[in-house]
MARBA-3410 file (N, C-alpha, C, O; in Angstrom, 1 decimal):
198
-9.0,14.8,-37.0,-7.8,14.1,-36.7,-7.2,14.5,-35.3,-7.2,15.7,-35.0 ~ -6.8,13.5,-34.6,-6.3,13.7,-33.2,-4.9,14.4,-33.3,-4.1,14.0,-34.2 ~ -4.6,15.2,-32.4,-3.3,15.9,-32.4,-2.2,14.9,-31.8,-2.5,14.2,-30.8 ~ -1.1,14.8,-32.4,0.0,13.9,-31.9,0.7,14.6,-30.8,0.9,15.8,-30.8 ~ 1.1,13.8,-29.8,1.9,14.3,-28.7,3.2,13.6,-28.5,3.3,12.4,-29.0
4.1,14.2,-27.9,5.4,13.5,-27.6,5.3,12.9,-26.2,5.2,13.6,-25.2 ~ 5.4,11.6,-26.1,5.2,10.9,-24.8,6.3,11.3,-23.8,6.0,11.3,-22.6 ~ 7.5,11.6,-24.3,8.5,12.0,-23.4,8.2,13.3,-22.7,8.5,13.6,-21.5 ~ 7.5,14.2,-23.4,7.0,15.5,-22.8,5.8,15.3,-21.9,5.7,15.9,-20.8 ~ 4.9,14.4,-22.3,3.7,14.2,-21.6,3.9,13.4,-20.3,3.4,13.8,-19.2
4.6,12.3,-20.4,4.7,11.4,-19.3,6.1,11.3,-18.8,6.3,10.7,-17.7 ~ 7.1,11.9,-19.4,8.5,11.7,-19.0,8.8,12.1,-17.6,9.6,11.5,-16.9 ~ 8.1,13.2,-17.1,8.3,13.6,-15.7,7.7,12.7,-14.7,8.1,12.8,-13.5 ~ 6.8,11.8,-15.1,6.1,11.0,-14.1,6.9,9.6,-13.9,6.6,8.9,-13.0 ~ 7.8,9.3,-14.8,8.4,8.0,-14.8,9.5,7.9,-13.8,10.3,8.8,-13.6
9.5,6.8,-13.1,10.5,6.5,-12.1,11.7,6.1,-12.9,11.6,5.5,-13.9 ~ 12.9,6.4,-12.4,14.1,5.9,-13.1,14.1,4.4,-13.1,13.8,3.7,-12.2 ~ 14.6,3.9,-14.3,14.7,2.4,-14.5,15.9,1.9,-13.8,17.0,2.4,-14.1 ~ 15.8,0.9,-13.0,17.0,0.3,-12.3,17.1,-1.1,-12.8,16.0,-1.8,-13.0 ~ 18.3,-1.6,-13.0,18.5,-2.9,-13.4,18.3,-3.9,-12.3,18.8,-3.7,-11.2
17.4,-4.9,-12.5,17.2,-5.9,-11.5,17.9,-7.2,-12.0,17.9,-7.5,-13.1 ~ 18.5,-7.9,-11.0,19.2,-9.1,-11.4,18.4,-10.3,-11.2,18.8,-11.4,-11.4 ~ 17.1,-10.1,-10.8,16.2,-11.3,-10.6,14.8,-10.8,-10.7,14.4,-9.7,-10.5 ~ 13.9,-11.8,-11.0,12.4,-11.6,-11.0,11.7,-12.6,-10.2,12.3,-13.6,-9.8 ~ 10.4,-12.4,-10.0,9.6,-13.4,-9.3,9.3,-14.5,-10.3,9.0,-14.3,-11.5
9.5,-15.8,-9.8,9.3,-16.9,-10.7,7.8,-17.2,-10.6,7.2,-17.4,-9.5 ~ 7.1,-17.3,-11.7,5.7,-17.5,-11.8,5.5,-18.9,-12.3,6.1,-19.4,-13.3 ~ 4.5,-19.6,-11.6,4.3,-21.0,-12.0,2.9,-21.2,-12.6,2.0,-20.5,-12.2 ~ 2.8,-22.1,-13.6,1.6,-22.4,-14.2,1.6,-23.9,-14.6,2.3,-24.6,-13.9 ~ 0.9,-24.3,-15.6,0.8,-25.7,-16.0,2.1,-26.2,-16.6,2.3,-27.5,-16.8
3.1,-25.4,-17.0,4.3,-25.8,-17.6,5.4,-25.9,-16.5,5.5,-25.1,-15.6 ~ 6.2,-26.9,-16.6,7.3,-27.1,-15.7,8.4,-26.0,-15.8,8.7,-25.6,-16.9 ~ 8.8,-25.5,-14.6,9.9,-24.6,-14.6,11.0,-25.2,-13.8,10.8,-25.8,-12.7 ~ 12.2,-25.2,-14.4,13.4,-25.8,-13.7,14.1,-24.7,-12.9,14.4,-23.7,-13.4 ~ 14.3,-25.1,-11.6,15.0,-24.1,-10.7,16.0,-24.9,-9.9,15.8,-26.1,-9.6
17.1,-24.2,-9.6,18.2,-24.8,-8.7,18.3,-24.0,-7.4,18.8,-22.9,-7.5 ~ 17.8,-24.6,-6.3,18.0,-23.9,-5.1,19.4,-24.0,-4.6,20.0,-25.1,-4.7 ~ 20.0,-22.9,-4.1,21.4,-23.0,-3.7,21.6,-22.5,-2.2,22.7,-22.5,-1.7 ~ 20.5,-22.1,-1.6,20.5,-21.7,-0.2,19.2,-21.9,0.4,18.2,-22.0,-0.3 ~ 19.1,-21.9,1.8,17.8,-21.9,2.4,17.6,-20.5,3.0,16.5,-20.3,3.7
18.5,-19.6,2.8,18.3,-18.2,3.3,17.2,-17.5,2.5,17.2,-17.6,1.2 ~ 16.3,-16.9,3.1,15.2,-16.3,2.4,14.8,-15.0,3.2,15.2,-14.8,4.3 ~ 13.9,-14.2,2.5,13.3,-13.0,3.2,11.8,-13.3,3.4,11.2,-13.9,2.5 ~ 11.3,-12.9,4.5,9.9,-13.0,4.7,9.2,-11.7,4.5,9.7,-10.6,5.0 ~ 8.1,-11.7,3.8,7.5,-10.4,3.4,6.0,-10.6,3.7,5.4,-11.6,3.5
5.3,-9.5,4.1,3.9,-9.4,4.2,3.3,-8.7,3.0,3.8,-7.6,2.6 ~ 2.3,-9.3,2.3,1.8,-8.7,1.1,0.3,-8.5,1.2,-0.4,-9.3,1.9 ~ -0.2,-7.6,0.5,-1.7,-7.4,0.3,-2.0,-7.6,-1.2,-1.2,-7.2,-2.0 ~ -3.1,-8.2,-1.5,-3.5,-8.2,-2.9,-4.3,-7.0,-3.1,-5.4,-6.8,-2.5 ~ -3.9,-6.2,-4.0,-4.5,-4.9,-4.4,-5.4,-5.1,-5.6,-4.8,-5.5,-6.7
-6.7,-5.0,-5.5,-7.6,-5.3,-6.6,-8.0,-4.0,-7.4,-8.8,-4.1,-8.3 ~ -7.3,-2.9,-7.1,-7.6,-1.7,-7.8,-7.1,-1.7,-9.2,-6.0,-2.2,-9.4 ~ -7.9,-1.3,-10.2,-7.4,-1.3,-11.6,-6.1,-0.6,-11.9,-5.4,-1.0,-12.8 ~ -5.8,0.4,-11.1,-4.6,1.2,-11.3,-3.3,0.4,-11.0,-2.3,0.7,-11.6 ~ -3.4,-0.5,-10.1,-2.2,-1.3,-9.7,-2.6,-2.6,-9.2,-2.4,-2.9,-8.0
-3.2,-3.5,-10.0,-3.7,-4.8,-9.6,-2.5,-5.7,-9.4,-1.6,-5.8,-10.2 ~ -2.6,-6.4,-8.3,-1.5,-7.4,-7.9,-1.1,-7.2,-6.5,-1.6,-6.4,-5.7 ~ -0.1,-8.0,-6.1,0.4,-8.0,-4.8,1.3,-6.8,-4.5,2.2,-6.4,-5.4 ~ 1.2,-6.1,-3.4,2.1,-5.0,-3.0,2.5,-5.3,-1.5,1.8,-6.0,-0.8 ~ 3.7,-4.8,-1.2,4.2,-5.0,0.2,3.4,-4.2,1.2,2.9,-3.1,0.9
3.2,-4.8,2.3,2.5,-4.2,3.4,3.4,-3.0,4.0,4.6,-3.2,4.1 ~ 2.7,-1.9,4.3,3.5,-0.8,4.9,3.7,-0.8,6.4,4.0,0.2,7.0 ~ 3.4,-1.9,7.0,3.7,-2.0,8.4,2.5,-1.5,9.3,1.4,-1.5,8.9 ~ 2.9,-1.0,10.5,1.9,-0.5,11.5,0.9,0.5,10.9,-0.2,0.5,11.3 ~ 1.4,1.4,10.1,0.5,2.5,9.6,-0.1,2.2,8.2,-0.5,3.1,7.5
0.0,0.9,7.8,-0.5,0.5,6.5,-1.9,0.8,6.2,-2.8,0.4,7.0 ~ -2.2,1.6,5.2,-3.6,2.0,4.8,-4.4,0.7,4.5,-5.6,0.7,4.9 ~ -3.8,-0.2,3.8,-4.6,-1.4,3.5,-5.0,-2.2,4.7,-6.0,-2.8,4.8 ~ -4.1,-2.3,5.7,-4.4,-3.0,6.9,-5.5,-2.3,7.6,-6.4,-2.9,8.2 ~ -5.5,-0.9,7.6,-6.5,-0.1,8.3,-7.8,-0.3,7.7,-8.9,0.0,8.3
-7.8,-0.7,6.4,-9.1,-0.9,5.7,-9.6,-2.3,5.9,-10.7,-2.7,5.4 ~ -8.9,-3.1,6.6,-9.3,-4.5,6.9,-8.9,-5.5,5.9,-9.4,-6.6,5.9 ~ -7.9,-5.1,5.0,-7.5,-6.0,4.0,-6.4,-6.9,4.6,-5.4,-6.4,5.1 ~ -6.5,-8.2,4.5,-5.6,-9.1,5.1,-4.3,-9.1,4.5,-4.2,-9.1,3.2 ~ -3.2,-9.2,5.3,-1.9,-9.3,4.8,-1.5,-10.8,4.8,-1.8,-11.5,5.7
-0.9,-11.2,3.7,-0.5,-12.6,3.5,1.1,-12.7,3.6,1.8,-11.8,3.1 ~ 1.6,-13.7,4.3,3.0,-13.9,4.5,3.6,-14.8,3.4,2.9,-15.8,3.0 ~ 4.7,-14.4,2.9,5.4,-15.2,1.9,6.9,-15.3,2.3,7.5,-14.2,2.7 ~ 7.5,-16.4,2.2,9.0,-16.5,2.3,9.5,-16.5,0.8,9.0,-17.2,-0.1 ~ 10.5,-15.7,0.6,11.1,-15.4,-0.7,12.4,-16.1,-0.8,13.4,-15.8,-0.1
12.5,-17.2,-1.6,13.7,-18.0,-1.8,14.4,-17.8,-3.1,13.7,-17.9,-4.1 ~ 15.6,-17.4,-3.1,16.3,-17.2,-4.4,16.7,-18.5,-5.0,17.1,-19.5,-4.3 ~ 16.6,-18.6,-6.3,17.0,-19.8,-7.0,17.7,-19.4,-8.3,17.6,-18.3,-8.8 ~ 18.4,-20.4,-8.9,19.0,-20.2,-10.2,18.1,-20.9,-11.2,17.6,-22.0,-11.0 ~ 17.9,-20.2,-12.3,17.0,-20.7,-13.4,17.9,-21.1,-14.6,18.3,-20.3,-15.4
18.3,-22.4,-14.6,19.3,-22.9,-15.6,18.8,-22.7,-17.1,19.7,-22.4,-17.9 ~ 17.6,-22.8,-17.4,17.2,-22.6,-18.8,17.3,-21.2,-19.2,17.4,-20.9,-20.4 ~ 17.2,-20.2,-18.3,17.4,-18.8,-18.7,18.7,-18.2,-18.3,19.1,-17.1,-18.6 ~ 19.5,-19.0,-17.5,20.8,-18.6,-17.0,20.7,-17.3,-16.2,21.5,-16.4,-16.4 ~ 19.7,-17.2,-15.3,19.5,-16.1,-14.5,19.0,-16.5,-13.1,18.8,-17.7,-12.9
18.8,-15.5,-12.2,18.3,-15.8,-10.9,16.8,-15.4,-10.8,16.4,-14.5,-11.6 ~ 16.1,-16.0,-9.9,14.7,-15.7,-9.7,14.4,-15.9,-8.2,15.3,-16.4,-7.4 ~ 13.2,-15.6,-7.9,12.8,-15.7,-6.5,11.4,-16.4,-6.5,10.5,-16.1,-7.2 ~ 11.4,-17.5,-5.6,10.1,-18.2,-5.4,9.4,-17.7,-4.2,10.0,-17.6,-3.1 ~ 8.1,-17.4,-4.3,7.3,-17.0,-3.2,6.6,-18.2,-2.6,5.9,-18.9,-3.3
6.9,-18.5,-1.3,6.4,-19.7,-0.7,5.4,-19.3,0.4,5.8,-18.6,1.4 ~ 4.2,-19.8,0.3,3.2,-19.6,1.3,3.5,-20.5,2.5,4.1,-21.5,2.4 ~ 3.1,-20.0,3.8,3.3,-20.9,4.9,2.4,-22.1,5.0,2.5,-22.9,5.9 ~ 1.5,-22.2,4.1,0.5,-23.3,4.1,1.2,-24.7,4.0,2.2,-24.9,3.3 ~ 0.7,-25.6,4.8,1.2,-27.0,4.8,0.1,-28.0,4.3,0.3,-29.2,4.4
-0.9,-27.5,3.7,-2.0,-28.3,3.1,-1.4,-29.2,2.0,-0.4,-28.9,1.4 ~ -2.1,-30.3,1.8,-1.6,-31.2,0.7,-1.6,-30.5,-0.7,-2.5,-29.8,-1.0 ~ -0.5,-30.6,-1.4,-0.3,-30.0,-2.7,0.3,-28.6,-2.6,0.6,-28.0,-3.6 ~ 0.5,-28.0,-1.4,1.1,-26.7,-1.2,2.6,-26.9,-1.5,3.2,-28.0,-1.5 ~ 3.3,-25.8,-1.8,4.7,-25.8,-2.2,5.6,-26.1,-1.0,6.5,-26.9,-1.1
5.3,-25.5,0.1,6.2,-25.6,1.3,6.4,-27.0,1.7,7.6,-27.4,1.8 ~ 5.4,-27.9,1.9,5.7,-29.3,2.4,6.5,-30.1,1.3,7.1,-31.1,1.7 ~ 6.4,-29.7,0.1,7.1,-30.5,-0.9,8.6,-30.0,-1.1,9.5,-30.7,-1.4 ~ 8.8,-28.7,-0.8,10.1,-28.1,-0.9,11.0,-28.3,0.3,12.2,-28.5,0.1 ~ 10.5,-28.3,1.5,11.3,-28.3,2.7,12.2,-29.6,2.7,13.4,-29.5,3.1
11.7,-30.8,2.5,12.6,-32.0,2.5,13.7,-31.9,1.5,14.8,-32.4,1.8 ~ 13.4,-31.3,0.4,14.5,-31.2,-0.7,15.5,-30.2,-0.2,16.7,-30.4,-0.5 ~ 15.1,-29.1,0.4,16.1,-28.1,0.9,16.9,-28.7,2.1,18.1,-28.5,2.2 ~ 16.3,-29.5,2.9,17.0,-30.1,4.1,18.0,-31.2,3.6,19.0,-31.4,4.3 ~ 17.8,-31.8,2.4,18.7,-32.8,1.9,20.1,-32.2,1.7,21.1,-33.0,1.7
20.2,-30.9,1.4,21.5,-30.2,1.1,22.2,-30.8,-0.1,23.4,-30.6,-0.3 ~ 21.5,-31.6,-0.9,22.1,-32.1,-2.2,21.9,-31.1,-3.3,21.0,-30.3,-3.2 ~ 22.8,-31.0,-4.2,22.6,-30.1,-5.4,21.5,-30.7,-6.3,21.7,-31.7,-6.9 ~ 20.4,-30.0,-6.3,19.2,-30.5,-7.0,18.7,-29.5,-8.0,18.8,-28.3,-7.8 ~ 18.2,-30.0,-9.1,17.3,-29.2,-9.9,15.9,-29.6,-9.7,15.6,-30.8,-9.7
15.0,-28.7,-9.4,13.6,-28.9,-9.1,12.8,-28.6,-10.4,13.1,-27.6,-11.1 ~ 11.8,-29.4,-10.7,10.9,-29.2,-11.8,9.6,-28.9,-11.1,8.9,-29.8,-10.6 ~ 9.2,-27.6,-11.2,8.0,-27.2,-10.5,6.9,-26.7,-11.5,7.2,-26.0,-12.4 ~ 5.7,-27.2,-11.3,4.6,-26.6,-12.1,3.4,-26.5,-11.2,3.3,-27.1,-10.1 ~ 2.4,-25.7,-11.6,1.2,-25.5,-10.9,0.0,-25.9,-11.8,-0.5,-25.0,-12.5
-0.4,-27.1,-11.7,-1.5,-27.6,-12.6,-2.8,-26.9,-12.4,-3.7,-26.8,-13.3 ~ -3.1,-26.4,-11.2,-4.3,-25.7,-10.9,-4.0,-24.6,-9.9,-2.9,-24.4,-9.5 ~ -5.0,-23.8,-9.5,-4.8,-22.6,-8.6,-4.3,-23.0,-7.2,-3.7,-22.2,-6.6 ~ -4.5,-24.2,-6.8,-4.2,-24.6,-5.4,-3.1,-25.6,-5.3,-2.6,-25.8,-4.1 ~ -2.6,-26.2,-6.3,-1.7,-27.4,-6.2,-0.4,-27.2,-7.0,-0.4,-26.7,-8.1
0.7,-27.5,-6.3,2.0,-27.5,-7.0,2.4,-29.0,-7.2,2.0,-29.9,-6.4 ~ 3.2,-29.2,-8.2,3.8,-30.5,-8.4,5.3,-30.3,-8.5,5.7,-29.5,-9.3 ~ 6.1,-31.0,-7.7,7.5,-30.8,-7.6,8.2,-32.1,-7.8,8.0,-33.1,-7.1 ~ 9.1,-32.1,-8.8,10.0,-33.2,-9.1,11.4,-32.8,-8.9,11.6,-31.6,-8.9 ~ 12.3,-33.7,-8.7,13.7,-33.3,-8.5,14.7,-34.3,-9.1,14.3,-35.5,-9.3
15.9,-33.8,-9.3,17.0,-34.7,-9.8,18.3,-34.1,-9.4,18.5,-32.8,-9.4 ~ 19.2,-34.9,-9.0,20.5,-34.4,-8.6,21.2,-33.8,-9.8,21.0,-34.3,-10.9 ~ 21.9,-32.7,-9.6,22.6,-32.0,-10.7,24.0,-31.7,-10.4,24.3,-31.4,-9.2 ~ 24.9,-31.7,-11.4,26.3,-31.3,-11.2,26.3,-29.8,-11.6,26.3,-29.5,-12.8 ~ 26.5,-28.9,-10.7,26.5,-27.5,-11.0,27.7,-27.1,-11.9,27.6,-26.1,-12.6
28.8,-27.9,-11.8,29.9,-27.6,-12.7,29.5,-27.7,-14.2,30.0,-27.1,-15.1 ~ 28.5,-28.6,-14.4,28.0,-28.8,-15.8,27.5,-27.5,-16.4,27.6,-27.2,-17.6 ~ 26.9,-26.7,-15.5,26.3,-25.4,-16.0,27.4,-24.3,-16.0,27.1,-23.2,-16.6 ~ 28.5,-24.5,-15.3,29.5,-23.5,-15.3,29.1,-22.2,-14.6,29.6,-21.2,-15.0 ~ 28.2,-22.3,-13.7,27.7,-21.1,-13.0,27.9,-21.1,-11.5,27.3,-20.4,-10.8
28.9,-21.9,-11.1,29.2,-22.0,-9.7,29.6,-20.6,-9.1,29.3,-20.2,-8.0 ~ 30.4,-19.9,-9.9,31.0,-18.6,-9.5,29.8,-17.6,-9.4,29.8,-16.8,-8.4 ~ 28.9,-17.6,-10.4,27.8,-16.7,-10.4,26.9,-16.9,-9.2,26.5,-16.0,-8.5 ~ 26.7,-18.2,-8.9,25.8,-18.6,-7.8,26.5,-18.2,-6.5,25.8,-17.6,-5.6 ~ 27.8,-18.5,-6.3,28.5,-18.1,-5.1,28.5,-16.6,-4.9,28.4,-16.1,-3.8
28.7,-15.8,-6.0,28.7,-14.4,-5.9,27.3,-13.9,-5.5,27.3,-13.0,-4.6 ~ 26.3,-14.4,-6.0,24.9,-14.0,-5.6,24.7,-14.3,-4.2,24.1,-13.5,-3.4 ~ 25.1,-15.5,-3.7,24.9,-15.9,-2.3,25.7,-15.0,-1.4,25.2,-14.6,-0.3 ~ 26.9,-14.6,-1.8,27.7,-13.7,-1.0,27.0,-12.4,-0.8,27.0,-11.8,0.3 ~ 26.5,-11.8,-1.9,25.7,-10.6,-1.9,24.5,-10.7,-1.0,24.1,-9.7,-0.3
23.8,-11.8,-1.1,22.6,-12.0,-0.3,22.9,-12.0,1.2,22.3,-11.3,2.0 ~ 24.0,-12.7,1.6,24.4,-12.8,3.0,24.9,-11.5,3.5,24.9,-11.2,4.7 ~ 25.5,-10.7,2.6,26.0,-9.4,3.0,24.9,-8.3,3.0,25.2,-7.1,3.4 ~ 23.7,-8.7,2.7,22.6,-7.7,2.7,22.5,-6.8,1.5,21.9,-5.8,1.5 ~ 23.2,-7.2,0.4,23.3,-6.3,-0.8,22.2,-6.7,-1.8,22.0,-6.0,-2.8
21.4,-7.7,-1.5,20.4,-8.1,-2.4,19.0,-8.0,-1.6,18.9,-8.6,-0.6 ~ 18.1,-7.3,-2.2,16.8,-7.2,-1.6,15.8,-8.1,-2.3,15.2,-7.7,-3.4 ~ 15.5,-9.2,-1.8,14.6,-10.2,-2.4,13.2,-9.6,-2.4,12.4,-10.0,-3.3 ~ 12.8,-8.8,-1.5,11.5,-8.2,-1.5,11.2,-7.3,-2.7,10.0,-6.9,-2.9 ~ 12.2,-6.9,-3.4,12.0,-6.0,-4.5,11.2,-6.6,-5.7,10.9,-5.9,-6.6
11.0,-7.9,-5.6,10.2,-8.5,-6.7,8.7,-8.1,-6.6,7.9,-8.3,-7.5 ~ 8.3,-7.5,-5.4,7.0,-7.0,-5.2,7.1,-5.5,-5.1,8.0,-5.0,-4.4 ~ 6.1,-4.8,-5.7,6.2,-3.3,-5.6,5.8,-2.8,-4.2,5.1,-3.5,-3.5 ~ 6.4,-1.7,-3.9,6.1,-1.0,-2.6,5.4,0.3,-2.9,6.0,1.2,-3.6 ~ 4.1,0.4,-2.5,3.3,1.6,-2.8,3.2,2.4,-1.4,2.9,1.8,-0.4
3.5,3.7,-1.5,3.4,4.5,-0.2,1.9,4.6,0.1,1.0,4.3,-0.7 ~ 1.6,4.9,1.4,0.3,5.1,1.8,-0.4,6.2,1.0,-1.6,6.1,0.7 ~ 0.3,7.2,0.7,-0.2,8.3,-0.1,-0.6,7.9,-1.5,-1.7,8.2,-2.0 ~ 0.2,7.1,-2.1,-0.1,6.6,-3.5,-1.3,5.7,-3.4,-2.1,5.7,-4.3 ~ -1.4,4.8,-2.4,-2.5,3.9,-2.3,-3.8,4.8,-2.1,-4.8,4.5,-2.7
-3.7,5.8,-1.2,-4.9,6.6,-0.9,-5.4,7.4,-2.1,-6.5,7.8,-2.1 ~ -4.5,7.6,-3.1,-5.0,8.3,-4.3,-5.8,7.5,-5.3,-6.4,8.0,-6.2 ~ -5.7,6.1,-5.1,-6.5,5.3,-5.9,-8.0,5.4,-5.6,-8.3,5.3,-4.4 ~ -8.8,5.7,-6.6,-10.2,6.0,-6.3,-11.0,5.0,-5.4,-11.6,5.5,-4.4 ~ -10.8,3.7,-5.6,-11.5,2.8,-4.8,-11.1,2.8,-3.3,-11.9,2.7,-2.4
-9.7,2.9,-3.1,-9.2,3.0,-1.8,-9.6,4.3,-1.1,-9.9,4.3,0.1 ~ -9.5,5.4,-1.9,-9.9,6.7,-1.4,-11.3,6.7,-0.9,-11.6,7.2,0.2 ~ -12.2,6.1,-1.6,-13.6,6.0,-1.2,-13.8,5.2,0.1,-14.5,5.6,1.0 ~ -13.0,4.1,0.2,-13.1,3.3,1.4,-12.5,4.0,2.6,-13.1,3.9,3.7 ~ -11.4,4.7,2.4,-10.8,5.5,3.5,-11.8,6.6,4.0,-12.0,6.8,5.2
-12.5,7.2,3.1,-13.5,8.2,3.4,-14.7,7.6,4.2,-15.1,8.1,5.2 ~ -15.2,6.4,3.7,-16.3,5.7,4.4,-15.9,5.3,5.8,-16.7,5.4,6.7 ~ -14.6,4.9,6.0,-14.2,4.5,7.3,-13.7,5.6,8.2,-13.4,5.4,9.4 ~ -13.5,6.8,7.6,-13.0,7.9,8.4,-11.5,7.9,8.7,-11.1,8.4,9.7 ~ -10.8,7.2,7.8,-9.3,7.1,7.9,-8.7,8.2,7.1,-8.8,8.2,5.8
-7.9,9.1,7.6,-7.2,10.1,6.9,-5.7,9.8,6.8,-5.2,9.1,7.6 ~ -5.2,10.2,5.7,-3.7,9.9,5.4,-3.0,11.3,5.3,-3.3,12.0,4.3 ~ -2.1,11.6,6.2,-1.3,12.8,6.1,0.2,12.4,6.1,0.6,11.8,7.1 ~ 0.9,12.8,5.1,2.4,12.6,5.1,2.7,11.2,5.4,3.7,11.0,6.2 ~ 2.0,10.2,4.9,2.3,8.8,5.1,1.8,8.2,6.5,2.1,7.1,6.7
1.1,9.1,7.3,0.7,8.5,8.5,-0.9,8.6,8.6,-1.4,9.7,8.7 ~ -1.5,7.4,8.5,-3.0,7.4,8.6,-3.4,7.8,10.1,-2.6,7.5,11.0 ~ -4.5,8.4,10.2,-4.9,8.7,11.6,-6.4,8.5,11.7,-7.0,8.7,12.8
END
């Protein structure tokens, strides 16, 4: 029989403090998601797709000294647009690629943002490459969330909201400890000391 352990004692010291987030990344699939854009202000972020099993998914680029850049992994740009999610009564962030190809989100979204009308957008992603966007004018008073939206927008404009927090930020040291990345760093002769690759 295996010995029981207390997870608080085994892993408790490794856990980062939990912080409350007021928004998450909006993920699209074959189901429609209703979003209400209320600003065209966004944050632009550079991301790497990390395929390592320890932390699979997009991570923020660490800039000039980024280990993933030095390994030749391409950084992708995304504009992060805050939206209100009326069905969940919360805020979310849409990641928009700069692509203007047919079916991309950007060319469908930009005319709707330029209209400056209060709209609810119905967005779905029927396949890996294509978005479908429908829209309808909406009366924000009907949802009774004008004050919450105005408060969120004020915080955004004051720099109190970090839209990029929807993607994790891994230090160069943390990335370099992942076995696959560590082996590639070794093969390429890239050393990481105190956050500075050389």
